[in-house]
C-alpha positions, 0 to 999 in steps of 0.5 A: 464521480463522473464514471458511468455504471457501464464503464465502472462495470467494464473496468472492474471486470478487466481488473478482476479477470487480470487478477484471476488469470495472471494476464496483464492488461493494456491501460483502460480504453478512454470510454471506461477509464477513470477521469477523476480520483473519485472514479478511480476509487470507485473502480478500486472499491468495486474490484475489492467487492467483486473479489470478495476480499476483506480490506487488510489495510490501506496504502496512501499515495500522493494527493491528486488535485489536492485530494488524498489518494488511497489504495486497498491492501487485500487481506490475502496479500497482507503477510507476516515477516518472514514472508514467502511469495511466488514470483509469478504472483507479483512478477514486477518484483518491485520492493520498498522499505516502509514504516506502517501503522498496525491498528490495535484498536479500531477508529470508527466512523464519527463526525469529529476529526481524529487528532494525531494523538488519538491515531498514534494511541490506537496504532503500533508502528512496524517495519514493513516491505511493500511489494509493488505490482501491477495488473497493467502490462506496462506499469510505467506507462499506465496512467496515474488514475488507472494505477490508483484504480488498481489498488495503487499498484499494491502487490503484497504487504509484509509486516515486520518487527516493532520495538517496544518503545516505538514512540520514542523513535523519530520516524522522520530520521530512521536509518534504513538499509534494503538488501537483496540476497545479503547485498546492500542496495540502499542505505539512507537516513529519513527519506519518507516523502512527508518526513513523518509517515504519521502525517498522512496516516492521520489524513487517511483516518479522517478521510475514512471517517465517513466510510466505515473508519479503520478496523482493528488489525488493519495497517496503513502505509504512506510511502517508501524510505528507499525508493522503488527497487527490483528483485528477481525470482529466487531472491530474498529482500531484507529491510532493516530500520536500524534499531527499530526493526526488520522485515523480510520477503523471499520470492520463490 
């Protein structure tokens, strides 16, 4: 980590104030901006602590310089389907269909790596919707490390249904539709960035072995099957992983 304590405090303060006020901010000034993934994670962790939020789960992003990037899903933004969210809370109104893993039992810190079988045995796969949002005024122009510091641009996360036999499904080949107000916007088969969402879940579990592990009830999500799509105020988004489960969020 290369960020100074003063820069860490200043960046954290900006993100906390943006969440409290609802006012979007410019990208961090060069004097306080993260320059490494460790810097971005440090700002993120300090922000969560300052907000006095529990960690509801984790979002895994594409690796940066060969290192796994992760973002906290705030406990207050982890919702059960069908969910309802004020549009003003997540004004970007960007949505993604995802398969997440809800951990029914914890995987605590330990020296030995967890195997894929151990991770799968502790979790249940669920249909889900990620609501993408940003504390930065221009989401697309914000530098990658700034966005990682901002909990990897998570706005909320909606946990939906799961089949009784989720392990019998090939998660790399699920068919999914994303509909807005009943109109089909996306239909695809597969499409997850790594094929199987469990792959990066195992990576994250092992990344967190030295940082407290995974707690019971937390969720882990590792990417979209449908790309990023935009809804509008007053609209309802429904994701249907055919034969697997649905999730829904309405924006008031």
